Legacy VTK file of the C-alpha trace (Angstrom):
# vtk DataFile Version 3.0
C-alpha trace
ASCII
DATASET POLYDATA
POINTS 333 float
37.943 31.631 -9.972
35.176 29.121 -10.760
31.436 29.568 -10.424
31.188 26.817 -7.799
29.318 28.624 -5.036
27.935 25.653 -3.085
28.807 22.021 -2.505
28.648 19.996 -5.691
29.501 16.428 -6.651
32.105 16.376 -9.413
33.560 13.432 -11.299
37.323 13.688 -11.764
38.730 11.107 -14.160
42.436 10.330 -13.904
42.229 11.146 -10.194
45.410 9.223 -9.354
47.311 11.178 -11.975
49.591 14.130 -11.412
47.087 16.845 -12.325
43.963 14.903 -11.394
45.021 14.374 -7.790
45.782 18.076 -7.366
42.441 19.057 -8.922
40.697 16.682 -6.524
42.587 18.141 -3.560
41.651 21.709 -4.435
38.002 20.784 -4.968
37.909 19.047 -1.586
39.566 22.044 0.056
36.740 24.159 -1.375
34.130 21.893 0.248
32.963 19.895 -2.771
32.434 16.159 -3.136
34.778 14.398 -5.537
34.271 11.007 -7.116
37.609 9.983 -8.572
38.297 7.238 -11.078
41.560 5.966 -12.571
42.645 2.729 -14.233
46.051 2.865 -12.472
47.906 1.774 -15.605
51.616 1.005 -15.458
52.938 3.554 -17.980
55.117 4.666 -15.055
55.394 3.106 -11.564
51.937 2.570 -10.045
53.458 3.278 -6.625
53.533 6.963 -7.482
49.828 6.946 -8.337
49.105 5.116 -5.100
51.145 7.719 -3.218
48.990 10.490 -4.682
45.825 8.637 -3.700
47.011 8.303 -0.113
46.997 12.101 0.071
43.267 12.060 -0.752
41.928 8.911 0.870
40.083 9.422 4.115
39.154 12.992 3.306
35.501 13.915 3.722
33.715 13.976 0.392
36.184 11.818 -1.552
35.489 8.398 -3.035
37.716 6.523 -5.461
36.957 3.727 -7.906
39.516 1.873 -10.099
37.531 2.369 -13.309
38.834 2.795 -16.853
37.104 5.333 -19.119
37.036 2.593 -21.748
34.858 0.437 -19.460
31.382 1.569 -20.517
29.538 -0.810 -18.166
31.315 0.400 -15.013
31.061 4.024 -16.141
27.307 3.712 -16.697
26.842 2.222 -13.247
28.823 5.078 -11.704
26.724 7.727 -13.467
23.573 5.955 -12.258
24.815 6.010 -8.664
25.965 9.644 -8.359
24.292 12.956 -9.261
27.243 14.628 -10.953
26.967 18.353 -11.521
30.081 18.385 -13.719
32.766 16.126 -15.177
36.453 17.003 -15.310
38.065 14.580 -17.753
41.770 14.250 -17.000
42.035 10.552 -17.845
44.537 10.155 -20.652
47.411 8.130 -21.938
50.358 10.476 -21.512
53.664 10.618 -23.348
54.275 11.949 -26.837
57.048 9.529 -27.766
55.338 6.426 -26.404
52.302 7.209 -28.544
54.328 6.396 -31.664
54.756 2.817 -30.479
51.130 2.278 -29.380
48.835 4.729 -31.177
45.906 2.346 -30.720
46.136 2.648 -26.944
46.213 6.436 -27.129
43.181 6.656 -29.398
41.261 4.179 -27.232
41.770 6.124 -24.009
42.060 9.727 -25.139
39.463 9.721 -27.921
37.080 6.802 -27.359
37.262 7.213 -23.580
36.235 10.842 -23.968
33.381 9.793 -26.250
32.159 7.324 -23.630
31.988 10.132 -21.084
30.231 12.475 -23.510
27.544 9.872 -24.127
26.885 9.491 -20.402
26.978 13.253 -19.848
24.335 13.559 -22.557
22.165 10.743 -21.200
22.259 12.086 -17.630
21.747 15.693 -18.738
24.935 16.897 -17.046
25.559 20.426 -18.206
29.337 20.878 -17.758
32.463 19.183 -19.058
36.045 20.317 -18.587
38.331 18.427 -20.957
42.110 18.428 -20.595
44.050 18.899 -23.819
47.610 19.767 -24.764
49.941 22.428 -26.098
51.340 19.724 -28.406
48.559 20.655 -30.826
50.265 23.982 -31.601
53.275 22.480 -33.382
54.354 24.782 -36.206
52.192 27.726 -35.127
53.604 31.223 -34.399
54.242 32.053 -30.748
52.896 32.864 -28.299
50.308 30.222 -29.078
46.764 31.563 -29.176
43.596 29.527 -28.859
42.440 30.716 -32.284
45.469 29.154 -34.031
44.577 26.342 -36.438
45.625 23.049 -34.888
44.982 20.696 -37.772
48.434 19.157 -38.234
49.316 17.174 -35.076
52.802 15.669 -35.232
52.251 12.743 -32.856
49.485 10.195 -32.236
49.177 11.675 -28.738
48.363 15.121 -30.125
46.033 13.609 -32.740
44.092 11.729 -30.056
43.674 14.936 -28.049
42.486 16.792 -31.145
39.918 14.055 -31.722
38.586 14.483 -28.192
38.316 18.255 -28.614
36.397 17.924 -31.877
33.979 15.346 -30.487
33.356 17.569 -27.458
32.390 20.392 -29.801
29.979 18.093 -31.641
28.212 17.208 -28.373
28.110 20.864 -27.381
26.506 21.721 -30.710
24.000 18.873 -30.747
23.131 18.498 -27.075
23.904 21.872 -25.484
26.689 20.548 -23.234
28.800 23.384 -21.856
32.453 22.584 -22.602
35.739 24.116 -21.502
38.845 22.766 -23.239
41.999 23.462 -21.212
45.281 23.092 -23.090
48.139 22.431 -20.685
51.722 23.632 -21.110
54.535 21.456 -19.640
53.184 20.791 -16.164
55.661 20.101 -13.353
55.747 20.001 -9.562
55.963 17.550 -6.622
54.829 13.984 -7.352
54.842 14.640 -11.097
55.297 12.182 -13.920
58.810 10.734 -13.533
59.379 10.569 -17.294
59.202 14.372 -17.587
62.511 16.191 -17.918
62.448 18.191 -14.618
62.292 14.999 -12.539
64.670 13.003 -14.702
67.221 15.835 -14.728
66.964 16.471 -10.979
67.485 12.757 -10.393
70.464 12.505 -12.721
72.192 15.636 -11.424
71.613 14.686 -7.787
73.089 11.235 -8.442
75.914 12.719 -10.554
74.798 10.703 -13.567
74.912 12.051 -17.155
71.816 13.857 -18.388
70.534 12.380 -21.649
69.391 15.459 -23.547
67.625 15.198 -26.904
68.585 18.147 -29.100
70.876 21.070 -28.318
69.121 22.178 -25.128
67.880 25.412 -26.660
64.356 24.015 -26.853
62.093 26.231 -24.769
59.126 25.174 -22.678
56.414 27.165 -20.952
56.748 25.318 -17.632
53.589 25.567 -15.509
53.343 24.588 -11.851
50.776 21.922 -11.045
48.763 23.934 -8.500
48.322 26.696 -11.086
47.159 24.170 -13.676
44.682 22.694 -11.189
43.246 26.069 -10.183
42.792 26.983 -13.851
41.078 23.678 -14.517
38.629 24.297 -11.690
38.070 27.874 -12.839
37.097 26.436 -16.227
33.978 24.920 -14.629
32.424 28.317 -15.309
29.651 28.251 -17.954
31.193 29.392 -21.243
29.305 27.571 -24.007
32.288 26.050 -25.810
35.699 27.649 -25.311
39.362 26.691 -25.438
41.744 28.068 -22.802
45.521 27.951 -22.636
46.855 27.249 -19.158
50.568 28.030 -19.219
53.317 29.791 -17.356
53.363 32.657 -19.885
57.171 32.642 -20.171
59.287 29.972 -21.870
62.618 28.775 -20.473
65.250 26.782 -22.344
66.116 23.245 -21.251
69.708 24.376 -20.595
68.360 27.197 -18.420
66.379 24.660 -16.405
69.473 22.471 -16.006
71.410 25.487 -14.703
68.726 26.132 -12.090
68.819 22.466 -11.069
72.597 22.729 -10.661
72.091 25.603 -8.209
69.478 23.636 -6.256
71.590 20.498 -5.999
74.969 22.175 -5.679
76.278 19.787 -8.333
77.474 20.194 -11.902
75.487 18.498 -14.642
77.203 16.253 -17.168
75.217 16.384 -20.400
75.071 13.698 -23.070
73.598 15.316 -26.180
71.408 13.060 -28.327
69.689 13.624 -31.696
66.505 15.666 -31.682
63.376 13.522 -31.530
60.953 14.069 -34.463
57.978 14.604 -32.116
59.717 17.306 -30.064
58.513 20.872 -30.503
61.218 23.530 -30.662
59.367 25.770 -28.248
56.068 26.265 -26.450
54.723 29.573 -25.193
51.162 30.152 -24.039
49.138 33.268 -24.612
46.991 33.267 -21.464
45.044 36.499 -21.827
41.859 34.605 -22.616
42.045 32.553 -19.412
42.666 35.744 -17.447
39.705 37.499 -19.059
37.147 34.684 -18.946
38.289 32.696 -15.902
40.068 35.314 -13.793
43.092 32.995 -13.837
46.807 33.534 -14.135
49.826 31.501 -12.963
51.150 32.391 -9.528
54.121 30.106 -8.814
57.435 31.243 -10.323
59.694 28.778 -12.105
62.394 29.084 -9.438
59.912 28.469 -6.625
58.276 25.601 -8.467
61.606 23.906 -9.126
62.595 24.372 -5.483
59.405 22.661 -4.291
59.907 19.889 -6.840
63.491 19.332 -5.717
62.503 19.245 -2.025
59.833 16.638 -2.765
62.285 14.646 -4.859
64.833 14.532 -2.025
62.247 13.142 0.379
60.065 10.857 -1.723
61.562 9.928 -5.102
62.504 6.235 -4.948
62.101 4.800 -8.445
64.645 2.862 -10.475
65.487 4.317 -13.879
64.554 1.158 -15.756
60.926 1.463 -14.580
60.490 4.921 -16.129
59.844 5.668 -19.844
62.255 7.798 -21.856
62.423 11.442 -20.770
59.808 13.790 -22.215
60.428 17.511 -22.730
56.918 18.589 -23.823
LINES 1 334
333 0 1 2 3 4 5 6 7 8 9 10 11 12 13 14 15 16 17 18 19 20 21 22 23 24 25 26 27 28 29 30 31 32 33 34 35 36 37 38 39 40 41 42 43 44 45 46 47 48 49 50 51 52 53 54 55 56 57 58 59 60 61 62 63 64 65 66 67 68 69 70 71 72 73 74 75 76 77 78 79 80 81 82 83 84 85 86 87 88 89 90 91 92 93 94 95 96 97 98 99 100 101 102 103 104 105 106 107 108 109 110 111 112 113 114 115 116 117 118 119 120 121 122 123 124 125 126 127 128 129 130 131 132 133 134 135 136 137 138 139 140 141 142 143 144 145 146 147 148 149 150 151 152 153 154 155 156 157 158 159 160 161 162 163 164 165 166 167 168 169 170 171 172 173 174 175 176 177 178 179 180 181 182 183 184 185 186 187 188 189 190 191 192 193 194 195 196 197 198 199 200 201 202 203 204 205 206 207 208 209 210 211 212 213 214 215 216 217 218 219 220 221 222 223 224 225 226 227 228 229 230 231 232 233 234 235 236 237 238 239 240 241 242 243 244 245 246 247 248 249 250 251 252 253 254 255 256 257 258 259 260 261 262 263 264 265 266 267 268 269 270 271 272 273 274 275 276 277 278 279 280 281 282 283 284 285 286 287 288 289 290 291 292 293 294 295 296 297 298 299 300 301 302 303 304 305 306 307 308 309 310 311 312 313 314 315 316 317 318 319 320 321 322 323 324 325 326 327 328 329 330 331 332
């Protein structure tokens, strides 16, 4: 649970994104005002981002602006116009593999964009920042991953850009007394999720009786976490903590082959798997230690993997309408 006891005005960056739109929805349900921004980039079909926004538009207390966190002029104007009590920074370039091709884009959005927000938070004396980060930072660490693990050897530009944002947030906490919660996400899935992530790709391929393109042997394990749980943990992290890092994960890893088996049961169809070489940015497994989030934030995941996959499949049957060529290569992180 968060410490939000009365109506507040909160800036949610990346509000048209998968997690950002759910965070905005939960904040609105709790009676708060949400100012959402997003640059609506075309990393995956913009129609999906527009679909998420339609679920928020028209709701009391919600306003949206198509602003990029790299656009310092528009950001400054927004901070002048609204009395934000907190900022939840979910704006990010997603995709581990794509970051290898365009590391400059990832550093510009994930690192410099975060710095732009920190500067405005400082100037406007806003006391709280929640910054989204990633389990990708834990590559090579013993499991379950704990927040105290050293995360100094990122294996992708994506992870490096997230590490840069975390470090800069600590600097601003130290120098300017900004209260910061870092939330490291573990393989988020659910309805209206990123279509390049493996749950959606695999559901689509199995449902259409097309071969699954699987990097590695399928024994990779992921701590799949349902989007509503991630959003509730993010909001809980608005609590004053000084500077803390929190894992938000499902607390139990499942193999990719296990997930495919569950999708087969949901669809009633047999998967045909095309095994491909392991990608160098892929982690063998992720597994979140979440005791800290439970202790400090009174948070723990509630939606089981079976239930989450069922909801994802039901949404996919009704809404998923994208052509494969418009979607980046499948991610398993």
